[in-house]
C-alpha positions as CSV (number, residue, x, y, z in Angstrom):
1,M,-2.1,53.9,8.1
2,P,1.1,51.7,7.1
3,Q,3.7,52.9,4.8
4,E,4.4,50.9,1.6
5,N,6.8,48.4,2.4
6,S,7.5,49.4,5.9
7,P,6.7,45.8,8.1
8,H,3.5,46.9,9.5
9,Q,2.1,47.1,5.5
10,R,3.3,43.3,5.1
11,L,1.5,42.4,8.0
12,L,-1.4,43.6,6.5
13,R,-1.5,41.9,3.0
14,F,-0.6,39.3,5.3
15,F,-4.0,39.3,7.2
16,E,-5.8,40.2,3.7
17,L,-4.5,37.0,2.3
18,L,-5.2,35.3,5.3
19,G,-9.2,36.2,5.4
20,D,-9.6,35.2,2.3
21,E,-7.8,31.6,2.8
22,A,-5.8,32.6,0.0
23,F,-3.0,30.2,1.1
24,D,-1.6,28.9,-2.5
25,E,-1.8,33.6,-3.4
26,G,0.1,34.5,-0.4
27,R,3.2,31.6,-0.4
28,R,3.6,32.2,-4.2
29,E,3.4,35.9,-3.4
30,A,6.5,35.8,-1.0
31,R,8.2,33.7,-3.6
32,A,7.6,36.1,-6.5
33,E,8.8,39.0,-4.1
34,A,11.9,36.9,-3.1
35,R,12.8,36.5,-6.1
36,A,12.5,40.2,-7.5
37,Q,13.5,42.3,-4.5
38,H,16.2,39.8,-2.2
39,P,17.3,37.5,-5.1
40,Q,19.4,35.3,-2.1
41,L,15.7,34.4,-0.6
42,Y,14.6,32.4,-3.1
43,P,16.6,29.2,-3.0
44,L,16.0,29.5,0.7
45,L,12.6,29.6,0.7
46,E,12.6,26.8,-2.1
47,Q,14.8,24.8,0.4
48,L,12.7,25.3,3.6
49,E,9.5,23.9,2.4
50,D,11.6,20.5,0.3
51,D,12.9,19.9,4.0
52,P,12.5,22.4,6.9
53,M,14.3,21.1,9.4
54,A,17.3,20.3,7.1
55,T,18.0,24.3,6.5
56,S,18.6,27.0,9.3
57,L,18.4,31.0,8.8
58,P,20.4,32.5,7.7
59,D,22.4,35.2,10.8
60,G,21.8,39.0,9.3
61,L,18.6,38.7,7.5
62,S,17.0,42.0,7.3
63,V,12.8,43.2,8.5
64,D,12.0,42.4,5.1
65,E,13.3,39.4,4.3
66,C,12.4,37.9,7.8
67,L,9.0,39.1,7.5
68,I,9.2,37.7,3.0
69,C,10.3,34.2,5.3
70,F,7.7,34.6,7.9
71,S,4.4,34.8,5.7
72,G,6.0,31.8,2.6
73,C,6.2,29.5,5.5
74,Y,3.4,30.2,7.2
75,F,1.3,29.6,3.9
76,S,3.0,26.8,2.8
77,A,1.9,24.8,5.3
78,R,-1.6,26.3,5.3
79,S,-1.1,24.9,1.6
80,I,0.0,21.7,3.0
81,I,-2.6,21.1,5.5
82,E,-5.4,22.0,3.5
83,S,-4.6,19.3,0.6
84,S,-2.2,16.5,2.2
85,Y,-1.4,14.4,5.6
86,R,1.7,15.4,5.5
87,Y,0.8,17.5,9.1
88,R,4.8,16.6,10.0
89,H,6.1,18.8,7.2
90,A,3.5,21.7,8.0
91,E,4.3,22.0,11.8
92,Q,8.0,21.9,11.2
93,L,7.1,24.6,8.7
94,I,5.6,26.9,11.2
95,E,8.4,26.3,13.5
96,R,10.6,28.2,10.9
97,A,8.2,30.7,9.9
98,V,8.1,31.2,14.2
99,E,12.1,31.5,13.7
100,A,12.0,34.2,11.6
101,L,10.1,36.4,13.4
102,D,13.2,36.9,16.0
103,G,14.4,38.9,12.9
104,V,12.0,41.4,13.2
105,T,12.8,42.8,16.7
106,G,12.6,45.9,17.4
107,A,10.5,47.0,13.9
108,I,8.0,46.1,15.3
109,N,6.2,45.8,18.9
110,T,7.5,42.8,21.1
111,D,4.0,41.8,22.5
112,F,3.0,42.0,18.8
113,I,5.6,39.2,17.9
114,E,4.9,37.5,20.3
115,V,1.2,37.8,19.1
116,L,2.2,36.7,15.3
117,R,3.9,33.5,17.4
118,E,1.1,32.2,18.8
119,F,-1.2,32.7,16.0
120,A,1.0,30.8,13.5
121,R,1.1,28.0,16.1
122,L,-2.8,27.7,16.5
123,Q,-1.7,25.5,13.8
124,G,-0.6,22.4,16.1
125,A,-3.8,22.1,17.2
126,I,-5.4,22.0,13.6
127,C,-2.8,19.5,13.0
128,N,-4.0,17.2,15.6
129,I,-7.8,17.8,15.1
130,D,-7.1,16.6,11.6
131,R,-5.2,13.5,13.2
132,G,-7.7,12.3,14.7
133,I,-10.2,12.4,12.3
134,Y,-7.9,10.6,9.8
135,Q,-7.6,8.4,12.7
136,S,-10.3,7.9,13.9
137,L,-9.7,8.8,17.4
138,A,-12.2,11.3,19.5
139,S,-9.8,11.4,22.2
140,T,-7.2,13.1,20.2
141,M,-9.9,15.3,18.8
142,G,-10.9,16.2,22.0
143,M,-7.8,16.9,23.4
144,A,-6.7,18.7,20.1
145,S,-9.5,21.0,20.5
146,T,-8.7,22.1,24.6
147,E,-5.3,22.3,22.9
148,L,-6.6,25.0,20.2
149,G,-9.1,26.7,22.4
150,E,-6.7,27.4,24.7
151,G,-4.0,29.3,22.6
152,V,-6.9,31.6,21.6
153,E,-7.2,32.0,24.8
154,R,-3.6,33.1,25.3
155,L,-3.9,35.7,22.3
156,L,-7.2,37.0,23.8
157,Q,-4.9,38.1,26.8
158,L,-2.4,39.6,25.0
159,R,-3.9,42.3,23.2
160,T,-4.3,44.5,26.5
161,G,-0.1,45.6,26.0
162,L,-1.2,46.6,21.9
163,N,-1.5,49.8,20.6
164,G,-1.0,52.2,17.8
165,L,-0.7,49.9,14.1
166,E,-0.3,46.7,16.7
167,A,-3.5,47.5,18.0
168,E,-5.8,48.4,14.8
169,L,-4.2,45.1,12.9
170,Y,-5.4,43.4,15.7
171,D,-9.1,44.6,16.0
172,E,-9.3,44.6,12.2
173,H,-7.7,41.3,11.0
174,L,-7.0,39.4,14.2
175,A,-10.4,39.7,16.2
176,S,-12.3,37.8,13.4
177,Q,-9.8,34.8,13.2
178,L,-9.8,34.0,16.4
179,A,-13.3,34.6,17.1
180,A,-13.6,31.6,14.2
181,Y,-11.2,29.4,16.0
182,H,-13.0,29.5,19.4
183,C,-16.3,29.1,17.6
184,Y,-14.4,25.9,16.2
185,A,-12.8,24.9,18.8
186,D,-16.0,24.5,20.8
187,A,-17.5,22.9,18.4
188,I,-15.0,20.2,17.8
189,K,-14.6,20.0,21.2
190,S,-18.7,18.2,21.5
191,V,-18.3,16.0,17.9
192,A,-15.1,14.5,20.0
193,E,-17.7,13.4,23.0
194,L,-20.5,12.2,21.0
195,Y,-17.3,10.5,18.6
196,G,-16.7,8.9,22.2
197,L,-20.3,7.5,22.6
198,R,-20.9,6.0,19.0
199,W,-19.8,2.4,20.2
200,G,-22.4,2.5,23.2
201,D,-26.1,2.3,23.9
202,G,-28.6,3.8,21.4
203,A,-30.6,5.8,23.2
204,V,-27.4,7.4,25.5
205,L,-25.9,8.1,22.4
206,Q,-29.7,9.8,20.6
207,Q,-30.0,11.4,23.6
208,A,-26.6,12.9,23.5
209,V,-26.9,14.0,19.9
210,D,-29.9,16.1,20.6
211,I,-28.8,17.9,22.9
212,K,-25.5,18.8,21.0
213,L,-25.9,18.5,17.3
214,P,-28.1,21.6,17.6
215,S,-24.9,23.8,19.1
216,I,-22.9,21.8,16.3
217,E,-25.0,22.9,13.7
218,R,-25.5,26.6,15.3
219,A,-22.0,26.7,14.9
220,L,-21.2,25.7,11.2
221,R,-23.8,28.4,10.6
222,E,-21.2,31.1,12.4
223,L,-18.5,29.9,11.1
224,E,-20.4,30.3,7.6
225,S,-21.4,33.9,8.3
226,M,-17.7,34.9,9.2
227,G,-16.5,33.8,5.9
228,A,-14.4,31.1,7.7
229,R,-15.5,28.8,5.0
230,I,-12.3,25.8,5.2
231,M,-13.3,25.8,9.2
232,A,-17.2,25.4,8.9
233,T,-16.3,22.7,5.4
234,D,-14.5,20.8,7.9
235,L,-16.9,20.9,10.8
236,A,-20.1,20.1,8.8
237,P,-19.2,16.2,7.5
238,H,-19.8,15.4,10.9
239,V,-22.9,16.0,11.3
240,P,-24.0,13.0,8.7
241,V,-21.9,10.8,10.3
242,L,-23.4,11.1,13.9
243,H,-26.4,11.1,12.8
244,R,-26.5,7.7,11.0
245,F,-24.7,5.8,14.6
246,A,-27.3,7.7,16.3
247,E,-29.4,5.9,14.0
248,R,-28.2,2.8,13.5
249,Q,-27.4,2.0,17.0
250,Q,-30.5,2.5,18.2
251,A,-32.0,-0.2,15.4
252,D,-29.4,-2.4,17.3
253,S,-26.2,-1.8,20.1
254,S,-23.8,-4.5,18.7
255,G,-21.2,-3.0,20.4
256,K,-17.6,-1.7,18.8
257,L,-16.4,-4.4,16.3
258,C,-13.1,-5.9,17.5
259,I,-10.1,-7.4,15.7
260,E,-8.9,-9.8,19.0
261,H,-6.3,-11.5,17.1
262,G,-4.8,-11.4,13.4
263,R,-1.7,-10.2,11.3
264,M,-1.4,-7.8,8.9
265,R,1.7,-7.6,5.9
266,I,2.4,-4.5,4.0
267,A,4.5,-5.4,0.9
268,Y,5.9,-3.3,-1.7
269,F,7.5,-4.5,-5.4
270,A,10.1,-3.9,-7.4
271,S,11.2,-5.4,-10.3
272,L,15.3,-6.5,-11.5
273,H,16.6,-4.8,-14.9
274,H,16.5,-8.0,-17.6
275,N,20.3,-7.8,-18.2
276,M,20.9,-8.7,-14.7
277,M,18.5,-11.5,-14.3
278,K,20.9,-14.6,-15.4
279,P,23.9,-13.3,-13.5
280,F,21.8,-12.7,-10.2
281,A,20.7,-16.3,-10.6
282,A,24.5,-17.5,-10.6
283,L,25.5,-14.9,-7.7
284,M,22.8,-16.4,-5.4
285,A,24.1,-19.5,-6.5
286,E,27.5,-18.4,-5.3
287,T,26.1,-16.6,-2.3
288,L,24.4,-20.1,-0.9
289,A,27.7,-22.3,-1.4
290,A,29.2,-19.8,0.8
291,G,26.7,-20.2,3.4
292,G,24.9,-17.5,2.5
293,T,27.2,-15.3,4.6
294,E,29.0,-13.8,1.1
295,G,28.1,-11.9,-2.1
296,M,24.4,-10.8,-2.5
297,S,24.2,-11.6,1.5
298,L,23.2,-7.9,1.5
299,K,25.2,-8.0,5.5
300,G,26.2,-4.2,5.0
301,L,22.9,-3.6,4.6
302,G,21.7,-4.6,7.7
303,A,19.8,-8.3,6.9
304,S,20.7,-11.4,8.4
305,S,22.5,-14.2,5.6
306,L,20.9,-15.1,2.6
307,E,18.3,-18.0,2.6
308,S,16.9,-20.0,-0.5
309,D,13.2,-20.8,0.6
310,S,11.0,-23.4,-1.0
311,M,8.0,-22.7,-2.9
312,S,4.7,-24.6,-1.6
313,D,2.3,-26.1,-3.8
314,I,0.5,-22.6,-5.0
315,W,3.4,-22.1,-7.8
316,S,3.0,-25.3,-9.0
317,G,-0.3,-24.6,-11.4
318,L,1.7,-21.0,-12.1
319,A,4.9,-22.9,-14.0
320,S,5.6,-25.2,-16.9
321,R,9.1,-25.8,-15.9
322,D,10.4,-25.6,-12.5
323,F,12.4,-22.5,-12.8
324,I,11.2,-20.6,-10.1
325,D,13.7,-19.7,-7.4
326,T,12.9,-18.4,-3.8
327,Y,15.3,-16.2,-1.8
328,S,14.6,-14.1,1.6
329,W,16.5,-12.1,4.0
330,Q,16.0,-11.0,7.4
331,F,16.1,-6.8,8.1
332,P,16.1,-5.3,11.5
333,P,12.4,-4.8,12.6
334,L,10.9,-1.7,13.2
335,T,8.5,-0.4,15.4
336,L,5.6,2.5,16.0
337,P,3.8,4.1,18.2
338,F,0.2,2.8,17.2
339,R,-3.4,4.4,19.4
340,G,-1.7,4.3,23.0
341,S,0.1,0.7,22.2
342,E,2.9,-0.2,19.7
343,L,3.7,-2.0,16.6
344,N,6.4,-4.4,16.1
345,F,6.9,-5.3,12.3
346,T,9.4,-7.8,10.7
347,V,11.2,-6.9,7.6
348,E,11.8,-9.3,5.1
349,L,12.3,-9.0,1.5
350,T,12.2,-12.3,-0.9
351,Y,13.3,-12.6,-4.0
352,F,11.1,-14.6,-7.0
353,S,13.6,-15.7,-9.7
354,M,10.9,-14.1,-12.4
355,G,12.7,-11.0,-11.4
356,I,10.6,-9.7,-8.5
357,F,11.8,-8.1,-5.3
358,V,9.0,-8.4,-2.4
359,L,9.6,-6.1,0.4
360,N,7.0,-7.5,2.9
361,L,6.3,-5.2,7.0
362,S,4.9,-7.9,9.0
363,S,3.0,-7.2,12.3
364,D,0.6,-8.9,14.4
365,L,-2.7,-6.9,15.3
366,S,-4.5,-8.0,18.9
367,Q,-7.4,-6.1,20.9
368,L,-7.4,-3.3,17.7
369,S,-11.0,-1.6,17.3
370,V,-12.2,-1.4,13.5
371,S,-11.3,2.3,13.6
372,G,-7.4,1.2,14.5
373,L,-7.5,-1.6,11.3
374,R,-8.3,0.6,8.6
375,H,-5.8,3.2,10.4
376,A,-3.3,0.2,10.4
377,M,-4.4,-0.9,6.7
378,S,-3.4,2.7,5.9
379,L,-0.1,2.9,7.0
380,G,1.7,2.1,3.8
381,T,-0.5,4.1,1.6
382,P,0.7,7.2,-0.1
383,Y,-2.0,9.2,1.7
384,A,-0.8,7.7,4.6
385,V,-0.8,10.4,7.7
386,D,2.8,10.7,9.7
387,E,4.2,8.1,12.0
388,Q,7.5,7.6,14.0
389,I,8.6,4.6,12.9
390,R,11.7,3.7,14.4
391,C,14.5,0.8,13.5
392,E,15.6,-0.4,16.7
393,Q,19.0,-1.3,15.8
394,S,19.8,1.4,13.5
395,G,17.9,4.5,15.7
396,E,17.1,5.9,11.8
397,Q,13.4,7.3,12.0
398,F,11.1,7.3,8.8
399,A,7.5,9.5,9.1
400,F,6.5,7.0,6.3
401,F,6.7,3.1,5.4
402,E,7.1,4.6,1.9
403,E,9.0,6.2,2.7
404,F,11.4,3.4,4.0
405,S,10.7,1.5,1.1
406,D,12.0,3.6,-0.9
407,H,14.7,4.5,0.8
408,A,15.5,0.5,1.3
409,L,15.1,-0.3,-1.9
410,S,17.6,2.8,-3.0
411,L,19.8,0.6,-0.8
412,L,19.4,-2.5,-2.8
413,S,19.3,-1.0,-6.3
414,S,23.0,0.6,-5.3
415,E,24.4,-2.6,-3.8
416,L,23.4,-4.3,-7.0
417,K,25.0,-2.6,-9.3
418,L,28.2,-2.6,-7.5
419,Q,28.3,-6.0,-7.7
420,L,26.4,-6.6,-11.2
421,G,27.0,-2.9,-12.6
422,E,28.8,-4.3,-16.0
423,H,25.5,-5.9,-16.8
424,L,23.5,-3.3,-16.4
425,P,23.0,-0.5,-19.1
426,E,24.7,3.3,-19.0
427,E,22.4,5.2,-16.6
428,A,20.0,1.9,-16.4
429,R,18.1,1.4,-12.9
430,A,19.2,-2.2,-11.2
431,L,15.5,-2.4,-10.0
432,N,11.9,-0.8,-11.2
433,W,9.6,0.7,-8.4
434,N,6.6,2.8,-7.7
435,S,6.2,2.6,-3.7
436,S,3.1,4.7,-4.1
437,D,1.4,2.5,-6.5
438,N,3.5,-1.2,-6.7
439,R,2.2,-2.1,-2.9
440,F,-0.4,-4.2,-1.3
441,V,-1.7,-4.8,2.2
442,S,-3.2,-8.0,3.0
443,V,-4.8,-9.2,6.1
444,R,-5.8,-11.4,8.6
445,L,-8.6,-12.2,10.9
446,E,-9.0,-14.5,13.0
447,R,-11.0,-13.9,15.4
448,V,-13.0,-11.2,16.2
449,V,-15.5,-10.1,18.5
450,S,-18.4,-7.6,19.7
451,D,-17.2,-5.4,22.9
452,T,-19.9,-4.1,24.6
453,G,-18.1,-2.6,27.6
454,E,-19.5,-5.5,29.8
455,Q,-18.8,-8.2,28.0
456,R,-17.2,-9.4,24.3
457,H,-18.7,-12.1,21.8
458,E,-16.4,-13.5,19.5
459,L,-18.1,-13.5,16.1
460,D,-18.9,-15.8,13.2
461,I,-19.0,-14.7,9.3
462,E,-23.1,-14.3,9.6
463,A,-22.6,-12.3,12.9
464,L,-19.7,-10.1,11.6
465,Q,-21.9,-9.2,8.4
466,N,-24.5,-8.0,10.4
467,H,-22.5,-5.6,12.7
468,I,-22.7,-2.3,12.9
469,G,-18.7,-2.1,11.5
470,Y,-19.0,-4.2,9.2
471,P,-18.4,-1.7,6.5
472,A,-15.1,-1.0,7.9
473,I,-14.1,-4.3,7.0
474,A,-15.3,-5.5,4.0
475,L,-14.6,-1.4,2.3
476,P,-11.6,-0.8,0.4
477,L,-9.6,1.5,1.9
478,R,-9.8,5.4,0.4
479,E,-7.3,8.6,0.5
480,V,-10.3,11.0,1.7
481,R,-11.0,10.6,5.3
482,S,-13.0,13.8,6.0
483,A,-15.2,13.0,9.2
484,V,-14.5,9.8,11.9
485,D,-15.7,6.8,10.7
486,D,-16.8,7.9,7.6
487,W,-17.1,4.6,5.9
488,I,-20.8,4.3,8.1
489,L,-22.3,6.4,5.1
490,R,-21.4,3.8,2.9
491,P,-23.4,1.3,1.7
492,A,-21.7,-3.0,2.3
493,P,-19.9,-4.6,-0.6
494,D,-22.0,-7.1,-2.7
495,A,-22.2,-10.6,-1.3
496,S,-20.3,-11.4,-5.2
497,E,-17.7,-9.5,-4.6
498,N,-16.5,-11.8,-1.0
499,L,-14.3,-14.2,-3.2
500,A,-14.3,-16.3,0.2
501,P,-17.5,-19.4,-1.3
502,L,-15.9,-19.3,-4.2
503,R,-12.7,-20.9,-2.6
504,Y,-13.4,-21.7,0.7
505,N,-16.8,-21.8,2.5
506,E,-20.1,-19.9,2.2
507,N,-19.5,-18.5,5.1
508,E,-16.1,-16.7,5.4
509,L,-14.8,-13.6,3.6
510,M,-12.2,-12.6,1.2
511,M,-12.4,-9.2,-0.3
512,V,-9.9,-8.4,-2.8
513,Q,-9.1,-5.1,-4.1
514,R,-6.5,-4.1,-6.3
515,H,-4.0,-3.2,-3.3
516,G,-5.6,-4.9,-0.3
517,T,-7.0,-7.7,0.8
518,V,-8.9,-9.2,3.9
519,M,-9.1,-12.8,5.2
520,A,-11.5,-13.8,7.7
521,L,-11.2,-17.9,7.4
522,L,-12.8,-18.7,10.7
523,Q,-14.1,-22.3,9.8
524,Q,-10.5,-23.2,8.7
525,P,-7.2,-24.1,10.2
526,D,-3.9,-22.8,10.1
527,W,-2.7,-24.3,6.9
528,V,-5.7,-23.2,5.0
529,R,-5.2,-19.9,6.3
530,E,-1.4,-19.9,5.5
531,Q,-2.1,-21.4,2.1
532,A,-4.7,-18.5,1.4
533,A,-2.8,-15.4,2.6
534,E,0.4,-17.0,0.1
535,S,-2.0,-16.9,-2.8
536,V,-3.2,-13.7,-2.5
537,E,1.1,-12.1,-1.7
538,V,1.6,-15.0,-4.8
539,A,-1.2,-12.8,-6.8
540,A,-0.1,-9.3,-5.7
541,A,4.0,-9.8,-6.8
542,I,2.8,-11.5,-10.2
543,T,-0.4,-8.6,-10.5
544,N,2.7,-5.7,-10.0
545,L,5.7,-7.9,-11.8
546,F,3.1,-7.1,-14.8
547,Q,2.4,-4.2,-14.2
548,L,6.4,-2.8,-14.2
549,T,7.5,-4.9,-17.6
550,N,4.3,-2.8,-18.8
551,T,6.3,0.4,-16.9
552,V,9.4,0.3,-18.4
553,L,8.0,-1.3,-21.7
554,G,6.5,1.7,-22.3
555,K,9.5,3.5,-21.6
556,H,11.3,1.7,-23.8
557,I,9.0,2.1,-26.8
558,R,8.9,5.7,-26.0
559,Q,13.4,5.7,-26.6
560,L,12.4,3.6,-29.8
561,A,10.3,6.4,-30.8
562,V,12.7,8.7,-30.7
563,E,16.0,6.8,-31.8
564,G,14.7,5.1,-34.6
565,P,14.0,1.3,-35.1
566,Q,16.3,-1.1,-34.1
567,E,17.7,-4.2,-35.7
568,K,15.8,-7.1,-33.1
569,G,12.1,-6.6,-31.8
570,A,14.1,-5.0,-28.6
571,G,10.3,-4.7,-26.8
572,E,9.2,-8.6,-27.1
573,S,12.2,-9.6,-26.5
574,L,12.4,-7.9,-23.2
575,F,9.0,-9.1,-22.3
576,C,9.9,-12.5,-22.9
577,E,13.3,-12.5,-21.0
578,S,11.8,-10.4,-17.9
579,L,9.5,-13.1,-17.1
580,F,10.2,-16.4,-18.6
581,W,13.9,-16.3,-19.7
582,A,12.3,-17.5,-23.1
583,S,14.6,-17.4,-26.4
584,K,14.2,-14.3,-28.2
585,P,12.0,-13.9,-30.8
586,K,12.8,-13.3,-34.5
587,Q,15.1,-10.8,-35.6
588,T,11.5,-10.1,-38.4
589,A,9.6,-9.4,-35.7
590,K,8.6,-6.1,-34.8
591,T,7.9,-3.8,-31.7
592,S,5.2,-1.4,-31.8
593,R,2.1,-0.5,-29.5
594,D,-1.0,-2.7,-30.8
595,R,1.4,-5.9,-30.5
596,L,2.2,-5.6,-26.8
597,C,-1.2,-4.5,-26.0
598,L,0.7,-1.4,-23.8
599,R,-2.7,0.1,-23.5
600,R,-4.6,-2.7,-22.0
601,P,-4.9,-2.8,-17.8
602,T,-2.5,-4.3,-16.1
603,S,-4.3,-8.1,-14.6
604,C,-5.9,-7.1,-11.2
605,V,-5.1,-9.3,-8.2
606,R,-8.3,-10.7,-7.4
607,C,-8.1,-12.0,-11.2
608,V,-5.0,-14.1,-10.4
609,I,-6.6,-15.6,-7.3
610,T,-9.6,-16.4,-9.0
611,S,-7.3,-18.2,-11.6
612,S,-7.8,-22.0,-11.4
613,R,-4.3,-22.1,-12.5
614,L,-3.1,-20.5,-9.0
615,Y,-4.9,-23.5,-6.8
616,T,-4.9,-26.3,-8.3
617,L,-3.1,-28.8,-8.2
618,P,-1.7,-30.3,-12.4
619,Q,-3.6,-33.6,-13.3
């Protein structure tokens, strides 16, 4: 029996928590023990959890401290894997856990230390399986399941070098974990093979499902009986998806739905502080007068010179006065490896003089399946999976587009404060933004085909809407991704949600949701498609300006509630100046929640688009 507080006692507790799948409890326990017994270790655990790669384990840690670090990092990684898509962060924590084991040499059998290292690294394969599910890439799932199976085999071979307490820990705790992982790896391999057939001949898929699905369902029951609840629930969602694909493809084997050519734009929005709007307009005029190379040229941020853009007719119905100017800066492009190819994004910052900045990331889409389309549209969301985004000019790397947006807008805010800080109240932000919420992705589909492997057929809207893959285009994105192409279990949107018949032709597509739109105006010339895309972008900018303004007003009213009533109607003045540069309201005006309607929902993109003022010229 291990002695209390001995290394073996620590490991026994680790395996008990692991068997109960109590990852959060294990993380909390490690932190509590660090705080109580090794106070200098607690801040290290916090730093490791926040940024594993920026923090190194110091030399001279005791065996007990190293085991607490191992346990804390491992359980933190498992919690992240189960609650988010930040797989790279989890993998980095696992590497820190493995590194912590270097400090226990001599206190634990060397072979068992290697067992712990190999066991922790199994999570790399689990992360890759989950990446394959999120990205709807059966090949990634298949390779990861093989990686997981090979890791289990290595651990089984390491058993021969163990004896005593280490052998007891292995046999009583680790062996059951390895059996569950082996079962899961085999089942996921079969699932990946079936997913690889999902776009092919329905009869072939059904035959494969009939052969492989019973073994998958048997593995599901075995995992449940082993107490491997997480792996069992991770496996279960694939069964109904595979059944549905087999049913639909048998009824109509229409091939894989692919985007042969299209374009995507991811936009993030930031509002300028109202005190800076007029000084900023003057600075813009000065910068343009100097040829766009001085003042707010943003060359220090890597931008090209400032350009003044003309507005299209789309704005004429919105502005009773000619006060909306547009300025833009081009930034170095971004690239990322994507599904065996590469996506290249142009980066443009646009400013509309009503007080809104738009950071646009645009890329062409070609030869992309609808599974890939949904993956691409998710890149700018707060629930995106980590990628390898790179700025070719600076060499900087980012895991998420949201991270890049925060980086770029923070630099812009600092530059604005440097140039016009005297107009900004103390401790106020030059820009107000929330990249998680103030975002929009727009997709233009220009050529859609059905690929049977032998032939590629171009589809019109009617054929597209009858295709098995149509819901993947029309349905909004959602955070939950429990199986490959799980959109097939959701009904296609009602025809009334298609805005195209209201503005264009009956057999065209324009689906608009709060954070995104997909347009397939296949019967229109390019100039109409361009105008349609601009109308959506304008609507998204207006919607996010209202939302950001409401956020600022809410903060202002809460501040007034603390500081007491002011002499002037500050809230209403702020609203008017932010949006319209209008004259200030009378000093007798009251600032109240009811009057400002802060609790009403902000304007939605769909409502702005369907407003006749947005696309009808003044009479």
